[in-house]
MDTraj code that builds the backbone (N, CA, C; nanometers):
import mdtraj as md
import numpy as np

residues = "UNK UNK UNK UNK UNK UNK UNK UNK UNK UNK UNK UNK UNK UNK UNK UNK UNK UNK UNK UNK UNK UNK UNK UNK UNK UNK UNK UNK UNK UNK UNK UNK UNK UNK UNK UNK UNK UNK UNK UNK UNK UNK UNK UNK UNK UNK UNK UNK UNK UNK UNK UNK UNK UNK UNK UNK UNK UNK UNK UNK UNK UNK UNK UNK UNK UNK UNK UNK UNK UNK UNK UNK UNK UNK UNK UNK UNK UNK UNK UNK UNK UNK UNK UNK UNK UNK UNK UNK UNK UNK UNK UNK UNK UNK UNK UNK UNK UNK UNK UNK UNK UNK UNK UNK UNK UNK UNK UNK UNK UNK UNK UNK UNK UNK UNK UNK UNK UNK UNK UNK UNK UNK UNK UNK UNK UNK UNK UNK UNK UNK UNK UNK UNK UNK UNK UNK UNK UNK UNK UNK UNK UNK UNK UNK UNK UNK UNK UNK UNK UNK UNK UNK UNK UNK UNK UNK UNK UNK UNK UNK".split()
xyz = np.array([
    [10.4976, 6.9211, 8.1365],
    [10.5530, 7.0021, 8.2248],
    [10.6175, 6.9080, 8.3219],
    [10.7311, 6.9440, 8.3525],
    [10.8075, 6.8755, 8.4489],
    [10.8153, 6.9365, 8.5803],
    [10.7794, 6.8835, 8.6928],
    [10.8059, 6.9484, 8.7935],
    [10.9215, 6.8916, 8.8929],
    [10.9943, 6.9785, 8.9398],
    [11.1104, 6.9749, 9.0066],
    [11.0835, 6.9801, 9.1571],
    [11.1490, 6.9091, 9.2517],
    [11.1400, 6.9365, 9.3886],
    [11.1864, 7.0688, 9.4120],
    [11.1123, 7.1482, 9.5298],
    [11.1672, 7.2732, 9.5589],
    [11.3125, 7.2903, 9.5852],
    [11.3794, 7.1946, 9.6665],
    [11.5226, 7.1921, 9.6819],
    [11.6196, 7.1958, 9.5592],
    [11.5579, 7.1262, 9.4613],
    [11.6398, 7.1282, 9.3361],
    [11.6129, 7.2707, 9.2707],
    [11.5021, 7.3366, 9.2695],
    [11.4912, 7.4706, 9.2177],
    [11.5668, 7.5640, 9.2849],
    [11.5989, 7.5537, 9.4203],
    [11.6866, 7.6630, 9.4796],
    [11.8116, 7.6369, 9.4562],
    [11.8606, 7.5220, 9.4047],
    [11.9912, 7.5019, 9.3916],
    [12.0415, 7.5239, 9.2351],
    [11.9625, 7.5743, 9.1657],
    [11.9600, 7.6349, 9.0306],
    [12.0728, 7.7726, 9.0576],
    [12.1647, 7.7871, 8.9805],
    [12.2346, 7.8974, 9.0076],
    [12.1806, 8.0145, 8.9467],
    [12.1893, 8.1305, 8.9909],
    [12.1201, 8.2673, 8.9386],
    [12.1898, 8.2907, 8.8064],
    [12.0957, 8.3497, 8.7064],
    [12.1477, 8.4010, 8.5784],
    [12.2214, 8.5285, 8.5836],
    [12.2724, 8.5854, 8.5011],
    [12.3396, 8.7131, 8.4927],
    [12.2440, 8.8019, 8.4522],
    [12.1282, 8.7599, 8.3824],
    [12.0334, 8.8459, 8.3108],
    [11.9427, 8.8975, 8.4288],
    [11.9034, 9.0287, 8.4292],
    [11.8181, 9.0754, 8.5194],
    [11.6745, 9.0055, 8.4969],
    [11.6016, 8.9775, 8.6072],
    [11.4547, 8.9321, 8.5723],
    [11.3832, 9.0308, 8.5097],
    [11.2922, 8.9667, 8.4244],
    [11.1941, 9.0490, 8.3422],
    [11.0856, 9.1141, 8.4456],
    [11.0340, 9.2271, 8.4159],
    [10.9284, 9.2763, 8.5068],
    [10.8073, 9.1745, 8.5359],
    [10.7860, 9.1717, 8.6474],
    [10.6905, 9.0799, 8.6993],
    [10.7296, 8.9329, 8.7289],
    [10.8744, 8.8978, 8.7075],
    [10.9106, 8.7803, 8.7134],
    [10.8944, 8.7501, 8.8591],
    [10.9034, 8.6127, 8.8904],
    [10.8598, 8.5676, 9.0281],
    [11.0039, 8.5188, 9.0858],
    [11.1010, 8.6233, 9.1276],
    [11.2270, 8.5634, 9.1709],
    [11.2290, 8.6218, 9.3102],
    [11.2869, 8.5373, 9.4082],
    [11.3052, 8.5867, 9.5421],
    [11.4150, 8.6691, 9.5684],
    [11.3856, 8.8025, 9.6161],
    [11.4911, 8.8796, 9.6235],
    [11.5561, 8.8662, 9.7707],
    [11.4915, 8.8106, 9.8692],
    [11.5725, 8.7892, 9.9938],
    [11.6469, 8.6573, 9.9980],
    [11.7632, 8.6431, 10.0262],
    [11.8305, 8.5190, 10.0101],
    [11.8329, 8.4356, 10.1378],
    [11.7835, 8.5046, 10.2394],
    [11.7708, 8.4113, 10.3872],
    [11.6738, 8.4756, 10.4603],
    [11.6287, 8.3858, 10.5573],
    [11.5676, 8.4213, 10.6689],
    [11.6087, 8.5396, 10.7587],
    [11.7353, 8.5653, 10.7792],
    [11.7921, 8.6591, 10.8368],
    [11.7614, 8.7828, 10.7766],
    [11.7712, 8.8006, 10.6435],
    [11.7594, 8.9035, 10.5524],
    [11.5849, 8.9779, 10.5835],
    [11.5141, 8.8563, 10.5775],
    [11.3622, 8.8872, 10.6049],
    [11.3481, 8.9623, 10.7392],
    [11.4179, 8.8962, 10.8399],
    [11.4158, 8.9852, 10.9780],
    [11.4696, 9.0973, 10.9786],
    [11.5956, 9.1316, 10.9200],
    [11.6609, 9.2392, 10.9204],
    [11.5803, 9.3723, 10.8582],
    [11.5063, 9.3313, 10.7180],
    [11.4449, 9.4358, 10.6557],
    [11.2925, 9.4465, 10.6985],
    [11.2311, 9.3358, 10.6896],
    [11.0769, 9.3306, 10.7036],
    [11.0582, 9.3417, 10.8546],
    [11.1298, 9.2704, 10.9341],
    [11.1249, 9.2815, 11.0703],
    [11.1845, 9.4296, 11.1210],
    [11.2768, 9.4694, 11.0636],
    [11.3362, 9.6081, 11.0740],
    [11.2205, 9.7027, 11.0750],
    [11.1466, 9.7172, 10.9861],
    [11.0344, 9.8181, 10.9708],
    [10.9398, 9.8265, 11.0811],
    [10.9188, 9.7150, 11.1332],
    [10.8311, 9.7054, 11.2632],
    [10.9074, 9.7473, 11.3891],
    [11.0408, 9.7222, 11.3900],
    [11.1256, 9.7588, 11.5131],
    [11.1346, 9.9192, 11.4863],
    [11.1460, 9.9598, 11.3860],
    [11.1563, 10.1074, 11.3822],
    [11.0224, 10.1742, 11.4201],
    [10.9095, 10.1233, 11.3815],
    [10.7734, 10.1579, 11.4167],
    [10.7688, 10.1632, 11.5677],
    [10.8014, 10.0691, 11.6253],
    [10.7994, 10.0659, 11.7656],
    [10.8938, 10.1753, 11.8426],
    [10.9998, 10.2281, 11.7635],
    [11.0697, 10.3353, 11.8045],
    [10.9937, 10.4628, 11.8056],
    [10.8813, 10.4782, 11.7533],
    [10.8104, 10.6001, 11.7062],
    [10.6899, 10.5901, 11.8209],
    [10.7118, 10.6847, 11.9187],
    [10.6051, 10.7012, 12.0193],
    [10.4628, 10.7298, 11.9962],
    [10.4735, 10.8118, 11.8923],
    [10.3184, 10.8620, 11.8401],
    [10.2655, 10.7351, 11.7744],
    [10.3188, 10.6752, 11.6840],
    [10.2889, 10.5645, 11.6240],
    [10.2301, 10.4507, 11.7234],
    [10.3404, 10.4213, 11.8199],
    [10.2939, 10.3108, 11.9195],
    [10.1558, 10.3734, 11.9978],
    [10.1671, 10.4976, 12.0331],
    [10.0412, 10.5234, 12.1045],
    [9.9113, 10.5307, 12.0408],
    [9.9065, 10.5170, 11.9006],
    [9.8008, 10.4933, 11.8213],
    [9.7629, 10.3383, 11.7957],
    [9.8677, 10.2571, 11.7909],
    [9.8579, 10.1159, 11.7778],
    [9.8250, 10.0502, 11.8966],
    [9.8797, 10.0813, 12.0180],
    [9.8667, 9.9977, 12.1348],
    [9.7127, 9.9838, 12.1691],
    [9.6263, 10.0672, 12.1708],
    [9.4782, 10.0417, 12.2104],
    [9.3976, 9.9620, 12.1037],
    [9.4614, 9.9390, 11.9869],
    [9.3956, 9.8590, 11.8897],
    [9.3727, 9.7117, 11.9448],
    [9.4510, 9.6743, 12.0140],
    [9.4478, 9.5281, 12.0661],
    [9.5114, 9.4278, 11.9575],
    [9.5552, 9.4700, 11.8574],
    [9.5871, 9.3910, 11.7527],
    [9.7182, 9.3126, 11.7886],
    [9.7342, 9.1779, 11.7850],
    [9.8464, 9.1038, 11.7867],
    [9.8647, 9.0528, 11.6276],
    [9.9516, 9.0940, 11.5520],
    [9.9441, 9.0510, 11.4106],
    [10.0716, 8.9419, 11.3942],
    [10.0456, 8.8297, 11.3350],
    [10.1373, 8.7582, 11.2819],
    [10.1547, 8.7451, 11.1451],
    [10.2707, 8.7624, 11.0986],
    [10.2943, 8.7339, 10.9449],
    [10.3761, 8.6303, 10.9152],
    [10.3203, 8.5407, 10.8445],
    [10.4061, 8.4311, 10.7822],
    [10.4487, 8.4442, 10.6468],
    [10.5749, 8.4675, 10.6470],
    [10.6382, 8.4855, 10.5026],
    [10.6904, 8.3546, 10.4384],
    [10.6908, 8.3467, 10.3269],
    [10.7484, 8.2238, 10.2460],
    [10.8539, 8.2938, 10.1533],
    [10.9549, 8.2098, 10.1034],
    [11.0483, 8.2246, 9.9938],
    [11.1470, 8.3516, 10.0360],
    [11.2203, 8.3490, 10.1412],
    [11.2345, 8.2390, 10.2323],
    [11.1346, 8.2469, 10.3579],
    [11.1376, 8.1332, 10.4181],
    [11.0232, 8.1237, 10.5390],
    [11.0642, 8.2073, 10.6583],
    [10.9841, 8.2598, 10.7174],
    [10.9952, 8.3691, 10.8484],
    [10.8687, 8.4111, 10.8851],
    [10.8746, 8.4072, 11.0260],
    [10.7437, 8.4522, 11.1127],
    [10.7757, 8.5714, 11.1713],
    [10.6950, 8.6868, 11.1711],
    [10.7061, 8.7948, 11.2489],
    [10.5807, 8.8191, 11.3429],
    [10.5792, 8.8309, 11.4569],
    [10.4689, 8.8685, 11.5486],
    [10.4930, 8.9983, 11.6123],
    [10.3714, 9.0944, 11.5833],
    [10.3898, 9.2178, 11.6281],
    [10.2592, 9.2310, 11.7434],
    [10.3011, 9.2428, 11.8555],
    [10.2059, 9.2449, 11.9689],
    [10.2054, 9.4193, 11.9993],
    [10.1071, 9.4781, 11.9283],
    [10.0851, 9.6238, 11.9353],
    [10.0536, 9.6398, 12.0892],
    [9.9692, 9.5869, 12.1481],
    [9.9232, 9.6296, 12.2995],
    [10.0721, 9.6135, 12.3994],
    [10.1315, 9.4940, 12.3695],
    [10.2651, 9.4612, 12.4429],
    [10.3840, 9.5402, 12.3908],
    [10.3811, 9.6021, 12.2888],
    [10.4849, 9.7022, 12.2350],
    [10.5995, 9.6205, 12.2040],
    [10.5916, 9.4934, 12.1570],
    [10.7071, 9.3990, 12.1022],
    [10.6920, 9.3406, 11.9822],
    [10.8076, 9.3117, 11.9317],
    [10.8231, 9.2358, 11.8080],
    [10.8886, 9.1059, 11.8391],
    [10.8209, 8.9986, 11.7973],
    [10.8820, 8.8581, 11.8096],
    [10.9206, 8.8145, 11.6733],
    [11.0427, 8.7523, 11.6479],
    [11.0982, 8.7028, 11.5248],
    [11.1082, 8.5550, 11.5509],
    [11.0408, 8.4656, 11.4501],
    [11.0472, 8.3334, 11.4630],
    [10.9344, 8.2525, 11.4829],
    [10.9258, 8.1264, 11.4224],
    [10.8116, 8.0536, 11.4374],
    [10.7828, 8.0109, 11.5943],
    [10.6465, 8.0259, 11.6559],
    [10.6315, 7.9778, 11.7740],
    [10.6527, 8.0733, 11.8658],
    [10.6995, 8.1863, 11.8415],
    [10.7415, 8.2864, 11.9403],
    [10.6344, 8.3960, 11.9515],
    [10.6429, 8.4710, 12.0808],
    [10.5345, 8.5724, 12.0911],
    [10.3912, 8.5057, 12.1327],
    [10.3040, 8.5990, 12.1694],
    [10.1715, 8.5770, 12.2107],
    [10.0723, 8.5355, 12.0808],
    [9.9743, 8.4703, 12.1189],
    [9.8948, 8.4216, 12.0070],
    [9.8333, 8.5319, 11.9339],
    [9.8274, 8.5311, 11.7987],
    [9.7886, 8.6298, 11.7220],
    [9.6309, 8.6325, 11.7080],
    [9.5805, 8.7519, 11.6899],
    [9.4217, 8.7652, 11.6619],
    [9.3996, 8.7996, 11.5233],
    [9.5102, 8.8257, 11.4513],
    [9.5179, 8.8618, 11.3039],
    [9.6332, 8.8128, 11.2428],
    [9.6279, 8.7243, 11.1470],
    [9.7397, 8.6621, 11.0814],
    [9.7084, 8.6976, 10.9161],
    [9.8509, 8.7104, 10.8724],
    [9.8663, 8.7386, 10.7287],
    [9.9810, 8.6384, 10.6830],
    [9.9528, 8.5880, 10.5549],
    [10.0438, 8.4883, 10.4921],
    [10.0616, 8.5466, 10.3601],
    [10.2059, 8.5627, 10.3177],
    [10.2542, 8.6151, 10.1840],
    [10.3867, 8.5629, 10.1634],
    [10.4337, 8.5951, 10.0419],
    [10.5716, 8.5816, 10.0146],
    [10.6535, 8.7045, 10.0833],
    [10.7922, 8.6671, 10.1067],
    [10.8633, 8.7904, 10.1500],
    [10.8613, 8.8928, 10.0591],
    [10.8731, 8.8687, 9.9174],
    [10.8773, 8.9733, 9.8278],
    [10.7446, 9.0379, 9.8134],
    [10.6427, 8.9846, 9.8613],
    [10.5090, 9.0768, 9.8589],
    [10.5139, 9.1773, 9.9735],
    [10.5777, 9.1224, 10.0926],
    [10.6024, 9.2086, 10.1854],
    [10.6771, 9.3173, 10.1535],
    [10.7989, 9.3027, 10.0843],
    [10.8739, 9.4154, 10.0648],
    [10.8228, 9.4852, 9.9734],
    [10.7520, 9.4552, 9.8670],
    [10.6684, 9.5499, 9.7766],
    [10.5613, 9.6313, 9.8552],
    [10.4947, 9.5570, 9.9587],
    [10.4079, 9.6275, 10.0444],
    [10.4695, 9.7705, 10.1024],
    [10.5890, 9.7470, 10.1705],
    [10.6552, 9.8520, 10.2535],
    [10.7245, 9.9501, 10.1579],
    [10.7297, 9.9165, 10.0086],
    [10.7637, 10.0232, 9.9304],
    [10.6344, 10.0877, 9.8656],
    [10.5235, 10.0659, 9.9123],
    [10.4173, 10.1258, 9.8736],
    [10.3601, 10.0650, 9.7330],
    [10.3950, 9.9439, 9.6973],
    [10.3612, 9.9067, 9.5795],
    [10.2491, 9.7895, 9.5618],
    [10.2060, 9.7452, 9.6865],
    [10.1150, 9.6555, 9.6982],
    [10.0053, 9.7190, 9.7913],
    [9.8889, 9.7322, 9.7517],
    [9.7648, 9.7705, 9.8200],
    [9.6997, 9.6495, 9.8882],
    [9.7005, 9.6370, 10.0324],
    [9.6730, 9.5356, 10.0968],
    [9.5407, 9.4730, 10.0595],
    [9.4272, 9.5584, 10.0554],
    [9.2826, 9.5013, 10.0246],
    [9.2817, 9.4502, 9.8949],
    [9.3482, 9.5007, 9.7916],
    [9.3679, 9.4440, 9.6553],
    [9.4412, 9.3118, 9.6536],
    [9.5644, 9.3055, 9.7205],
    [9.6362, 9.1867, 9.7368],
    [9.5656, 9.0648, 9.8059],
    [9.4862, 9.1203, 9.8972],
    [9.3648, 8.9962, 9.9624],
    [9.2862, 8.9609, 9.8667],
    [9.2054, 9.0365, 9.7891],
    [9.1059, 8.9940, 9.7004],
    [9.1594, 8.9084, 9.5826],
    [9.2854, 8.9436, 9.5404],
    [9.3647, 8.8749, 9.4302],
    [9.4377, 8.7320, 9.4865],
    [9.4283, 8.7090, 9.6297],
    [9.4705, 8.5899, 9.6800],
    [9.6449, 8.5925, 9.6890],
    [9.7124, 8.7258, 9.6758],
    [9.8489, 8.7411, 9.6840],
    [9.8788, 8.7585, 9.8310],
    [9.8009, 8.7858, 9.9200],
    [9.7934, 8.7537, 10.0708],
    [9.6658, 8.7028, 10.1166],
    [9.6802, 8.6049, 10.2057],
    [9.5863, 8.5386, 10.2652],
    [9.5715, 8.5784, 10.4098],
    [9.4581, 8.5973, 10.4808],
    [9.4180, 8.6493, 10.6191],
    [9.3602, 8.5506, 10.6972],
    [9.3510, 8.5730, 10.8210],
    [9.2879, 8.4871, 10.9142],
    [9.2576, 8.5909, 11.0396],
    [9.1471, 8.5721, 11.0663],
    [9.1046, 8.6801, 11.1798],
    [9.0349, 8.7924, 11.1332],
    [9.0216, 8.8880, 11.2354],
    [8.9366, 9.0067, 11.2085],
    [9.0349, 9.1022, 11.1087],
    [9.0330, 9.0810, 10.9896],
    [9.1212, 9.1680, 10.9129],
    [9.0724, 9.2952, 10.8975],
    [8.9378, 9.3202, 10.9221],
    [8.8779, 9.4575, 10.9057],
    [8.9335, 9.5547, 11.0264],
    [8.9823, 9.5114, 11.1253],
    [9.0374, 9.5556, 11.2480],
    [9.1778, 9.6032, 11.1978],
    [9.2470, 9.5321, 11.1254],
    [9.3804, 9.5691, 11.0679],
    [9.3717, 9.6641, 10.9541],
    [9.2725, 9.6450, 10.8958],
    [9.2351, 9.7452, 10.7672],
    [9.2314, 9.8928, 10.8241],
    [9.1591, 9.8970, 10.9511],
    [9.1421, 10.0353, 10.9929],
    [9.2600, 10.1197, 11.0462],
    [9.3885, 10.0392, 11.0732],
    [9.5173, 10.1039, 11.1152],
    [9.6001, 10.1036, 11.0015],
    [9.5633, 10.0384, 10.8766],
    [9.6591, 10.0507, 10.7841],
    [9.7148, 10.1779, 10.7304],
    [9.6161, 10.2657, 10.7350],
    [9.6977, 10.4117, 10.6852],
    [9.7953, 10.4481, 10.7796],
    [9.8071, 10.4183, 10.8936],
    [9.9280, 10.4238, 10.9915],
    [10.0619, 10.3759, 10.9263],
    [10.0379, 10.2742, 10.8648],
    [10.1569, 10.1900, 10.7925],
    [10.2522, 10.2793, 10.6954],
    [10.1579, 10.3801, 10.6209],
    [10.2169, 10.4575, 10.5319],
    [10.3445, 10.5305, 10.5623],
    [10.3409, 10.5684, 10.7067],
    [10.4419, 10.6723, 10.7562],
    [10.5759, 10.5675, 10.7615],
    [10.5543, 10.4518, 10.7446],
    [10.6799, 10.3798, 10.7558],
    [10.7476, 10.3371, 10.6117],
    [10.6613, 10.3853, 10.5212],
    [10.7334, 10.3456, 10.3719],
    [10.8664, 10.4074, 10.3463],
    [10.8797, 10.5486, 10.3938],
    [11.0080, 10.6305, 10.3865],
    [11.1272, 10.5633, 10.4615],
    [11.0960, 10.5293, 10.5951],
    [11.2018, 10.4600, 10.6689],
    [11.2412, 10.3336, 10.6064],
    [11.1586, 10.2665, 10.5610],
    [11.1911, 10.1362, 10.5096],
    [11.2793, 10.1517, 10.3760],
    [11.2306, 10.2341, 10.3069],
    [11.3116, 10.2594, 10.1785],
    [11.4659, 10.3401, 10.2054],
    [11.4441, 10.4137, 10.3177],
    [11.5882, 10.4563, 10.3632],
    [11.6923, 10.3362, 10.4052],
    [11.6207, 10.2366, 10.4863],
    [11.6910, 10.1165, 10.5213],
    [11.7613, 10.0528, 10.4202],
    [11.6700, 10.0230, 10.2934],
    [11.7186, 9.9489, 10.1943],
    [11.8570, 10.0273, 10.1216],
    [11.8155, 10.1539, 10.1125],
    [11.9199, 10.2482, 10.0477],
    [12.0348, 10.2390, 10.1214],
    [12.0323, 10.2632, 10.2522],
    [12.1588, 10.2508, 10.3273],
    [12.2290, 10.1224, 10.3293],
    [12.1572, 10.0238, 10.2895],
    [12.2390, 9.8682, 10.3088],
    [12.2682, 9.8365, 10.1423],
    [12.2387, 9.9388, 10.0509],
    [12.2698, 9.9019, 9.9399],
    [12.1927, 9.8043, 9.8447],
    [12.0672, 9.7904, 9.8997],
    [11.9923, 9.6781, 9.8487],
    [11.8909, 9.7331, 9.7221],
    [11.9590, 9.7622, 9.6177],
    [11.8833, 9.8262, 9.4935],
    [11.7935, 9.7255, 9.4399],
    [11.8423, 9.5970, 9.4548],
    [11.7686, 9.4777, 9.4268],
    [11.6122, 9.4853, 9.4728],
    [11.6215, 9.5159, 9.6152],
    [11.5027, 9.5015, 9.6806],
    [11.4119, 9.6242, 9.6673],
    [11.4894, 9.7458, 9.6351],
    [11.4358, 9.8809, 9.6011],
    [11.3499, 9.8667, 9.4642],
    [11.3948, 9.7898, 9.3693],
    [11.3437, 9.7863, 9.2360],
    [11.2559, 9.6823, 9.2171],
    [11.2171, 9.6046, 9.3354],
    [11.1095, 9.4950, 9.3236],
    [10.9737, 9.5396, 9.2891],
])
top = md.Topology()
chain = top.add_chain()
for i, resn in enumerate(residues, 1):
    res = top.add_residue(resn, chain, resSeq=i)
    for name in ("N", "CA", "C"):
        top.add_atom(name, md.element.get_by_symbol(name[0]), res)
traj = md.Trajectory(xyz[None], top)
């Protein structure tokens, strides 16, 4: 088996054939797309006063570190703020680490977080049990996330 540097792998031109089911192909082409779509779901959530009223008292400051492409989103639930970028925002008390594609599939309702944690698809740091208690609230954002992808014409992300 020949290992190529990551930079060399990213320079490989895309094929015209659609990826096979379960293929590990990054759907997001840039950090900006991660912030637009995965960050966007959190921004929309912060616009929902009922949702914010339920999340604010949890005290959760969640930092999600995505890879492929790299992006960092910090959700300050008590402060009602979203911070995009590494090193921005308050210190988190819960951290999640995953690929951006896993994040996309989560918001499409295709990834069950506890199962993904058990399988190692998502890594966590901090009191994850606290986060899992508010996880059911995330389900109400699945529809708005899907609508955002549809309105942007991102069938590639919808089909992930």
